[in-house]
VONU-817663 format. One record per residue: x negated, y, z negated of N, C-alpha, C, O in turn; residue in three letters. Coordinates in steps of 0.2 Angstrom, whole numbers, plus 5000, padded with zeros to 4 digits. Example, Ala and Ser with C-alpha at 12.3 -4.5 7.8 and 13.67 -1.06 7.14 Angstrom:
BEGIN
493449724961493849784961493449844961492949834958ALA493649894965493249954964493650004961493350064960SER
***
This chain:
BEGIN
478549154037478249224037477649224042477249174042MET477549274046477049274051476649334051476949394050LYS476049334052475649394053475849434060475849404065ILE476049494059476249534065475749584068475749594074THR475349614063474749654065474249664060474449654054ASP473649684062473049704057472749764060472549764065ILE472849814055472649884057472049904053472049884047ARG471549944055471049974051471150054051471350094055THR470950074045471050144043470350174040470350164034PHE469950194044469350224041469550294038469750344042PRO469450304031469650364028469050384023468650344022VAL469050454022468450484018468850494011469250544010ARG468650464006468850463999468250463995468050403993VAL467850513993467250503990466750473994466350443991GLY466750474001466350434005466850394009467450394008GLY466550364014466950324020467150264016466850224013THR467850244017468150184015468550154021468850194025GLN468450094022468850054027469350014025469249954023LEU469950044025470550004023470849964029470849994034VAL471049904027471349854032472049844029472149824024VAL472449844034473249834032473449774037473449774043LYS473649714033473949664037474749664036474949664030VAL475049664042475849674042476049604043475749554046GLU476749594041477049524043477849544045478049594044THR478049484048478749494050479349494044479949504045ASP479049484038479449484032479549554029479849564024ALA479249604032479149664029478649674024478649724020GLY478249624022477749634017477149644020476949614025ILE476749694017476149704020475649694014475749704008TYR474949684016474449674011473849734013473749744019GLY473549754008472949794010472249764007472249724002VAL471749774011471049744009470549804011470749854014GLY470049804008469449854010468849814012468749764009GLU468549834017467949814020467249844017467349904016ALA466749814015466149834013465749864019466049864024GLY465149884017464649914023464949964026465049964032ILE465150024022465550074026465050114030465350154035PRO464350114030463950144034463850104041463550124045SER464250044042464250014048464949994050465149944052ARG465450044048466150034049466350024056466749984057ALA466050054061466150034068466149964070466549934073LEU465549934067465449864068465949814065466149764067ALA466149834058466649804054467349804058467649754058VAL467549874060468149874064468149834070468649804072ILE467549824073467549784080467749704078468149674081GLY467449684072467549614070468249604067468549554068ALA468549654064469249654062469749644068470149604069VAL469549684073469949684079469849614083470349584086ARG469249584083469149524085469549474082469949434085HIS469549474075470049424071470749434073471149384073TYR470949494073471649504075471949464080472449444080ARG471449464086471749424092471949354090472449334094GLU471749314086471949254084472249244078472449184076PHE472349294074472749294068473449314069473949284065LEU473649354073474349374074474749314076474549274080ILE475349304073475749244073475549184068475949134068GLY475049194064474849144060475249154052475449204051ARG475249104049475549104042475049134037474549114036ASP475249194034474749224030474649194023474249214019PRO475049144022474949104015474449054016474249024010MET474249044022473648994022473049024022472649014027ARG472849054016472249094015471649054016471149084019ILE471549004013470948964013470748934020470248944023GLY471248914023471248884030471048944035470548934039ALA471349004035471149064039470449084038470149104042LEU470249074031469549094029469049054033468649074036TRP469148994033468748944036468748954044468248944047GLN469348974046469348984054468949044056468549044060GLU469049094052468649164053467949154052467549184056MET467749114047467049104046466649064051466149074054TYR466949004051466648944055466748934062466348904065ARG467348964065467448944072467048994077466749034075SER467048974083466749004088466049014087465649054090GLN465748964084465048944084464548984079464148964076TYR464549054080464049094076464449114069464849154069PHE464149074064464449084058464249144054463649164054GLU464649174050464449224045464049284047464149304053GLY463649304042463349374043463749424040464349424039GLY463349484037463649524033464249574037464749584034ARG464149584043464749614046465349574047465949594045ILE465249514048465849464049466149454042466749454041LEU465749444037466049434030466349494027466849484023THR466149554029466449614027467149614030467649634027ALA467249604036467849604039468349544037468849554035ALA468049484036468449434033468649444026469149424024ILE468249484022468449504015469049544015469549534012ALA469049594019469649644020470249614021470749624018ALA470249564026470849524028471049474023471649464021ILE470549444019470649394014471049424008471449404005ASP470749484006471049524001471749544002472149533998ILE471849564009472549584011473049524011473649534009ALA472749464013473149404012473349384005473949374003LEU472849394001473049383994473549433991474049413988HIS473549493993474049543992474749523994475249523991ASP474749504000475449474003475649413999476249413998ILE475149363998475449313994475749323988476249303986ALA475349373984475649393977476349423978476749413974GLY476349473983477049503983477549453985478149463983LYS477449403990477949363992478149313986478749293986ALA477749303981477849253976478049293970478349273965LEU478049363970478149403964477649403958477849403953GLY477049383960476549373955475949423956475749433962VAL475549443951474949473952474449423955474449363954PRO473949453959473449413962473049363957472849313959VAL472949383952472549343947472949273946472649223944TYR473549273946473949213946473749163951473849103950GLN473649193957473449153963472749123962472549073965LEU472349143957471649133956471549083950470949063948LEU472149063947472049013941472349053935472349013930GLY472549113935472849143929472349183925471749183927GLY472649223921472249273917471849243912472149213907LYS471149253911470749243906470649293901470449283895GLN470749353903470649413898471149463900471349473905ARG471349503895471849553895471549623897471849663900ASP470949633897470549693899469949673902469549623901TYR469649723907469049703911468649773909468749823911VAL468049753905467549803903467149823909467049793914PRO466949893909466649923914465949953912465949963906CYS465449963916464950013915464950073919465150073924PHE464650123916464650193918463950203921463450163920ALA463850253926463250273929463050343928463550383928THR462450353927462250423927461650433932461250393933THR461750493935461150503941460750563938460450603942HIS460650573932460250623929459550623931459250573932ALA459350683933458650693936458150733931457750773933GLN458250713924457750743919457850703913458450683912SER457350693909457450653903457950683898458350653896ALA457950743898458350783894459150773896459550753892GLU459250773902459950763905460150693904460750673903GLN459650643905459850573905459950563897460450523896LEU459650593892459850573885460450603884460850573880ILE460650663886461250703885461850663889462350653885ALA461750633894462250593898462350533894462950513892ASP461850493892461950433888462350443881462750403880ALA462150503878462550513872463250533873463650523869ASN463350563879464050583880464450523882465050513880LEU464150473885464550413887464650373880465150343879LEU464150363876464150323870464750363865465150323862ILE464750423865465350453861465950443864466450443860GLU466050423870466750413873466850343874467350323878ASN466450303871466650223870466250183875466450123876GLY465850213879465450173885464850143881464450183879TRP464750083881464150053878463650013883463149993882ASN463850023889463449993895463350043900463750063904VAL462650063900462550123905462050103910461550073908ILE462150123916461650113922461450183924461750223924ARG460750183924460450243927460150243933460050183936THR460050303937459750303943459050323943458750333938TRP458750313949457950323949457750393950458150433953ILE457250413947456950473948456750483954456450433958ALA456750543956456550563963456750513968456350483972ARG457350503968457650453973457750483980457750443985GLY457750543981457650573988457450643987457750683984ALA456850653990456450723990456450753997456650734002GLN456050813997455950844003456550894005457050894002GLY456350934010456850984012457550954014458050984014PRO457450904017458050874020458350814015458850774017ASN458050804010458350754005458150684008458550634007GLY457650664012457550614016456850574014456650534018ASP456550604009455850574007455950534000456150553995ILE455650474000455650433994454850403994454650373999PHE454550413988453950383987453950343981454050363975GLU453950273982454050223976453550243970453850243964PRO452950253971452450253965452650313961452550313955ARG452750373965453050433961453650423957453650453951GLU454050383960454750373957454650323951455050333946SER454250273951454150223946453850253939454050233934ILE453350293941453050333935453450373931453450363925ALA453850403934454350453931454950413928455150423922LEU455250373932455850333929455650293923456050293918THR455050263923454850223917454750263911455050253905ALA454450323912454450373906455050393903455150403897THR455550413908456250433906456550383902456850393897TRP456550313905456850263902456650243895456950223890LEU455950253894455750233888455950293883456150273877THR455950343885456250403880456950393879457150403873GLN457350373884458050363883458150303878458550313873LEU457850253878457950193873457750213866458050193862ARG457250253865457050283859457550323856457650333850GLU457950363861458450413859459150383856459450403852ALA459350323861459950303859459950233855460450213853ILE459350203853459350153849459350083853459450083859GLY459350033849459349963853460049933855460149893859PRO460649963852461249933853461549943860461749893863GLU461550003863461850003870461549973875460849963875PRO461849943880461549903886461349953890461650003892VAL460749953893460449993897460049963903459749913903LEU460249993909459949963916459850013920460050073919GLY459450003926459350043930459450013938459249953938VAL459650053942459750023949459150053953459150113954ASP458750003956458250033961458450023968457950043972TYR459050003969459250003976458849973981458750003987HIS458449913980458049873984457449923987457249913993HIS457249973984456750013987456050003985455650043987ARG455949943981455249933979454949873982455249833985LEU454249863982453949803983453949763977454149783972SER453649703978453549663972453049693967453249693961VAL452449723970452049743966452249813962452149823956ALA452649853966452949913963453449893957453449923952GLU453849843959454349823954453949803947454149813942ALA453449753948453049733942452749793938452749793932ALA452449833942452149893939452649933935452449963930SER453249943938453749983935453849953928453849983923PHE454049883928454249853922453749853916453849863910CYS453049843919452549843914452349913911451949923906HIS452749963913452550033911453050053905452950103902ARG453450003903453950013898453849963892453749903894MET453949983886453949933880454449873881455049883884PRO454349813880454849763880455449783876455449813871PRO456049763879456649783876457049843879457549863877GLY456649883883456849943885457449933890457949973889THR457449883894457949873899458349813898458049763896LEU458949813898459349753898459549723905459649663905ASP459449763910459449733917459149783921459149843920PHE458849753927458549783932458949763939458949703941LEU459249813942459649793947459249803954459049863955GLU459249763958459049753965458449793966458349843970GLU457849773962457249813963456949803971456549843973PRO457049733973456749723980457349703985457849693982ILE457149693991457649673996457749593995457349563992ARG458349563997458549493995458449444000458649393999ASP458149464006458149414011457749354010457849304012GLU457149374005456649314004456749293996456449333992THR457049243994457149223987456449213984456349223978PRO455949193988455349173986454949243983454549233978GLU455149293986454749353983455049373977454649393972ALA455749363975456049373969455749323964455649333958TYR455549263966455349213961454649233960454449223954GLU454249263964453549293962453649343957453249343952SER454149383958454249443954454449413947454249443941LEU454849363947455049333940454549313936454549313930ARG453949283939453449263935453049323932452549313928THR453149383935452749443933453049483927452749503923MET453749483927454149523922454649483918454949433921VAL454849503912455349463909456049503908456449483904ASP456149563912456749603912457249563916457149533921VAL457849553914458449513917458549553924458649613924PRO458649513929458849543936459549533937459849493935PHE459849593940460449593943460449593950460349653953ALA460649543954460549533961461149513964461549483962ILE461249543971461749513975462249553978462749533981GLY462249623978462749663981462649663989463149673992GLU462149643992462049633999462149564001462149544007GLU462249513996462249443998462949434001463449453998ILE463049394007463649394010464049324009464549314013SER463749274006464049214005463849174000463349183996SER464249113998463949063993463349033995462949023990LYS463149024001462549004004461949044002461449024000TRP462149114003461649164002461449173994460949183992GLY461949153990461849163982461549103980461249103974PHE461549043984461348973981460648973978460548953972LEU460149003982459448993979459449043973459049033968PRO459749093973459749153967459949123960459749133955TYR460549083961460849053955460448983954460248973948ILE460348943959460148873957459348883954459148843950GLU458948923957458248933955458148973948457648983946ARG458749003946458649043940458349113941458049143937GLY458449133948458049203949458449263947458149313945ILE459149253947459549313944459849293938459949233936THR460049343934460349333927461049363927461449353923ASN461149413932461849433933461949433941461549453945PHE462549403942462749403949463149463951463749483949VAL462849503956463149573958463549563964463349593969ARG463949513965464349493970464849563972465049593967LEU464949573979465349623981465949593984465849553989ASP466549593981467149553984467249573991467549543995VAL467049643993467149664000466649644004466749654010CYS466149624003465549604007465549524007465349494012ASN465749494002465549414002466049374004466049314004VAL466549404008467049364011467749364007468249324009GLY467849414002468449423999468549373993468049343991GLY469149373990469249333984469149253985468949223980LEU469249233991469249163992468449143990468349103986THR467949173994467249163993467049183986466549153984GLU467249233983467049263977467149213971466749203967ALA467749183972467949133967467449063967467249033962MET467149053973466748993973465949013971465648983968LYS465849083972465149103969465249103962464749093958VAL465849123959465949133952465849063949465549053944ALA466049013952466048943949465348923949465148883945SER465048933955464248913955463848953950463448923947LEU464049013949463649043943463849013936463349013932ALA464449003936464748973929464348913926464148903921GLU464148873931463848803930463048813928462748773925VAL462848873930462148893928462148943923461548973921HIS462748963919462849003913462549073915462249103911TYR462849103921462649163923463349203924463849173927ILE463349263922463949303922463949353928463449363931ASP464549363930464649413936464649483933464849503928LEU464349523937464249593936464449633943464049663946MET465049633945465249643952464949713954465049763951PRO464849723960464649783964465249813966465749773968HIS465349873965466049903966465949973968466150023964ASN465649993973465550063975466050093980465950153982PRO466550063981466950083987467550123984467550183982LEU468150093984468750133983469250093978469150043975GLY469850113979470450083975470550013976470649973972THR470549993983470749923985470149873982470349823979VAL469549893983468949853980469049843973468949793970CYS469149903969469249893962469749853960469649813955THR470349853963470949823961470849743962471049703958ALA470549733968470349663970469849633964469949573962ALA469349673963468849643958469149643951468949593947THR469549673949469949673943470249603942470149573937ILE470549583948470949523948470449463947470549413943HIS469949473951469349423950469149423943469049363941LEU468949473940468649473934469249443929469049413924ALA469849453930470349433925470349353925470449323920ALA470149323931470249253932469649213931469749153931ALA469149243930468549193929468249203922468349243918VAL467949143920467749143912467049173912466949193906PRO466649183917465949213916465949283919465749293925ASN466049323915466149403917465849443912465949433906PHE465349493915465049543910465449603911465849623907ALA465249643916465549713917465649723924465349703928TRP466149773925466349793932466049863933466049913928LEU465749873938465449943940466049983942466549963945GLU466150043939466650093940466250163941465850183938ILE466550193946466150263948466550323946466550373949ARG466950313941467250373938467150363930467450323926GLU466750413927466650403920466550483918466550523922SER466450493911466150563909465550593912465450653912PRO465150543916464550573919464550563926464050573930THR465150543929465150533936465850543939466350513937GLU465950593944466550603946466550593954466450643958ARG466650533956466550523963467150533968467050543974SER467750543965468250553970468550493973468850503978GLY468350433972468450373976469150343975469450303979ARG469450373970470150343968470750383969471050403964TYR470850403975471350463976472050433975472250383978ASP472450473971473150453969473550473975474150453974THR473450513980473850533985473850473990474350453993ASP473250453992473150403997473350333994473650293997LEU473250323987473450263984473950283978473650283972PHE474550303979474950323973475050273968475250293962PRO475050213969475050153964474350123964474150093969VAL474050123958473350083958473250073951473550103946GLN472750033949472550013942472250073939471950113942PRO472450083933472250143928471750123923471950073919GLN471150153922470750143917470950173911471150223910ALA470750133905470950163899470150173896469950123893GLU469950223896469150233894468750193898468750203904GLY468350143895467850103898468050033900467649993902SER468750033901469049963902469649973907470050023906ARG469849923911470449923914470949873911470649813910PHE471549883910472049833908472149803915472149833920PRO472249733914472349683920473049703922473549703919VAL473149723929473849743932474349683932474149623932PRO474949703931475449653931475949663937476349623937GLU475849703941476249713947476149653952475549633952LEU476549643956476549583961475949603966475849663967PRO475549563968475049573973474449603969474349593963GLY474049653973473549683970473749743965473249763961LEU474349763965474549823962474349883964474149933961GLY474349893971474149943975474649963980474849923984VAL474850033981475250053987474750103990474450143987GLU474850093998474450134002474850184006475350164009PHE474650244006474950294010474750294017474250334019ASN475050264021474750254028474850314032474350334036GLU475350364031475450424035474850464033474550494037GLU474650474026474150514024473550494027473150544029LEU473350424028472750404030472750424038472150434040ALA473250414041473250434048473150504050472850524055LEU473350544045473350614046472650644044472450704046ALA472250604041471550624038471050574040470750544036ASN470950554047470550504049469750534047469650594046PRO469250494046468550514045468150484051468250424054THR467650524052467150494057466750434054466550444048GLU466650384058466250324055465550334056465250304060THR465250384052464550394053464050344050464250294048GLY463450364050462850324048462750334041462950384038GLN462450284038462150304031461550334031461250374035GLY461250334025460650374024460050334027459950274028ALA459550384029458950364031458350394027458350454026PHE457950354024457350384020456750364023456650304026LEU456250404022455550394025455050414019455150454015ARG454450374020453850404015453550464018453750494024ARG453150494014452850564016452450554022452350604026ARG452150494024451750484030452250474036451950464042ASP452850474036453350474041453550404042454050394047GLY453350344039453650284040454250274036454450314031SER454650234039455350214037455250174030454850124029VAL455750194025455750154019456450134018456950154022THR456650094013457250074011457750124009457650154004ASN458350124012458850174009459250144003459650184000ALA
***
């Protein structure tokens, strides 16, 4: 069996998704999904670059092709390249599973759980709505709840973010929320790397101990030492890693005990091949995976197979729940896909990823590969989006 083509399909399904299809001369195809949708043009260019030397190659040599894509031609890695590698790697696992007649998790060592538990998100922008959303989730069987930040985008154009205004209000709301729902539900907040070390510390200090079970991405990840400094100031568990693009990037966060949950994104970190290595690195430090999953059907399916195959797993991010209707999991574009049962996914048993892709519909509904969000402070300076 040989690779005959690698094609990209930027589609808009609850946001831009970049689907990659790898075709073979055996009539078997695989689908993958690339992360960094706001940089889709750059990722498409990288996929086309890899296409030039992957056509004619054996799609079953997944590990060797990963090494060649990452390490050859001198300039290794980087988020754009690993997002492109991830899409191809996931598609190759899909092909291998279909060729062998087994679900992808069998290629990763076999199933360790029958169901993959998920967490839900609320974007409520008042204490009253936050409490109402949390109660709705709890009533429907969701016991892990992630909240969004207060005043995440203000101004007439929705492009203003002031950290100090946000942390004051968010801390007040979360304190009220914990009092309302009690100690049992797991509660976290995503700050989307929009704070400085001082702002993140101040935020945590404004809440009673035990309010939060995790604080997600409070600051940017380029400097592990900054997170180490923050770690000395607060005792809230950190969930870090959605932007980290390799096992080398995760190494200091895991080995130095900086993060408590690994937020790897299978579509950013180089696919299932690299994600399994990060999972093993986390396992020996007693750290669970809490995968980032903001994209679409293919990312969800690939992450479910990863979650099924590793021992150290907490919860999967899912963007469809009683408090969020993202439209990311379109059943016309993907007529076959994993189906949630409440707050969990049964592990799929179909060969490959368990996903079918409607190429004709994707071609008929292309999307512009636009830019992501831009945020500024009230003084006009750029801040993190």
